[in-house]
C-alpha positions, 0 to 999 in steps of 0.5 A: 647601890640599888637604882630607884627609877624616877616616878612618872611625870606628875599630873598638874593640879593648878597650883599656880593658877592666876600667877605670873612667873619669870624664870631667868636662864630658861632657854635650853635643856636644863633646870630653867626650862624644866621649871618654867614648863612645870610652872606653866603646867600648873597654870601660871603665865610665864616669861622665859628669859635668856642671854641667847636670843635665838635659843630663847625664841626656840624654847619659848616657841617650844613651850607655847606648843606644849602648853597651847597658850602664849609664853612671854619672852625677853632676852637679857643678861643678869650681869647687865643692870640695864638688861635687868631693869628692862626684863622686870619692866617687860614682865610687868608690862606684858603679864600685868604683874610679877608674882614669882621670880625664879633666879636660875641663871648660874655659871659653874666650872671646875678649877682648883683655887690655886689655879684660878685667875681673877677673871674666872673668879669674878665671872662666876661671882658676877653671874651667880651672886651679883646676878641674883642680887640685881634681879632681886633689887629690881623685882622687890620694889614691884612686889612690895608695891603689889603687896605680895610676891615670891622669889625662889633662888637656885643655890647648890648642894656644894654650898654645904658639901666640900667638893674639890675644884668648886671653890668659886661656885661653892662660895657664890652659891653659899652667898645666894643662901645668905642673901636669901635669908637676909633679904627675906627678913627685910621684906617679910612684913611687906607681903613678899617671901624669898626662899632657895632651892638647893639641888644636888645633881640633876641630869640634863644634856648640858651637864653630860657635855661638860662632865665625864660619865665616870665623875657623874657615876662617882658622885651619884654613888657617893651622895645620891640616896636614890642611886640616880640623879634627879630629873630636871622636872623634879627640881622644878616641882620643888620650885612650884611648891615654893612658888605656890600658896602651899608654902605660905609660911615659909620664907628665908628657907633653903630647901634641899632636893634629896641629897644624902650628906656624907 
C-alpha cells in the first residue's frame, strides 16, 4: 500500500478562545496530551488530569512552556468517586467554569475471552465505561447550571470492528458510544452537547512499547486508508472541532477518524 505522509502541523485559528477544557489521562505521550495541547493552542484555558502525579506535573509544566501561559493540573483517578468530584470541583474553582470535558482515560489489553479473568474484565470496564460515566455524572450538573457545556468521549474503532483479543476493550468502547447517545438526548434541551471521537490507530511511544511492529504493520496495511497510523494531534484536531462552536448542531454523534472498514 502506498504511504501518504501526515500533513504539516496545523496553524491555530482561535477556535476555542474563551473556553475552558478539562482532559483526563492527559499526562504522557498519547492522545490526551496531544488533545490538551491542541485545545490550548486554539485558545482554551486547559486543565490536565492524570492518576500519576509526578508525570502530571512534568507534562503540565511542559505544556506551560510550549504555550507560554498557565496550565492547570489536578491528579485524580476516574475509578475513584471522591477523586472525580474533587477534579470537577477544582476545574470550576481554578478556571471559573467548565465548558468542555474530554473523557480520554482508557485502558486496553489483548486477551482472548476464554482466557480473561474476572478482575481483568472488571478493571477495563471500571476505567473505560464506569470512569466515563462518573466523570459525566459529576460534570453535567455544572454544565446544566451554566446553561452550556460540551463533553467529548473517546471511544475506539474496535467498538465497530471485530478484533481478536479485544472482547473487553471493544465491549467497553461500544458502551461509551451507547452512553454518549443516550446521555446526549437527556441534556440536549439544557444547552449541553455530548459527542464521541472514534479513533482508529494513532502512533505514539506508549503504543509502540506494548505492540509488536509486525502487528502494527498488519493493522495499518489492512485497515488504514492512508497507509499510515494517525498522528495523535490529528485525533486532537477532531476533538477541537467537536469542542468548538463549529459543531454546534452535533450531539449524540460518533465521529470516526479516518479508518477504512473491511
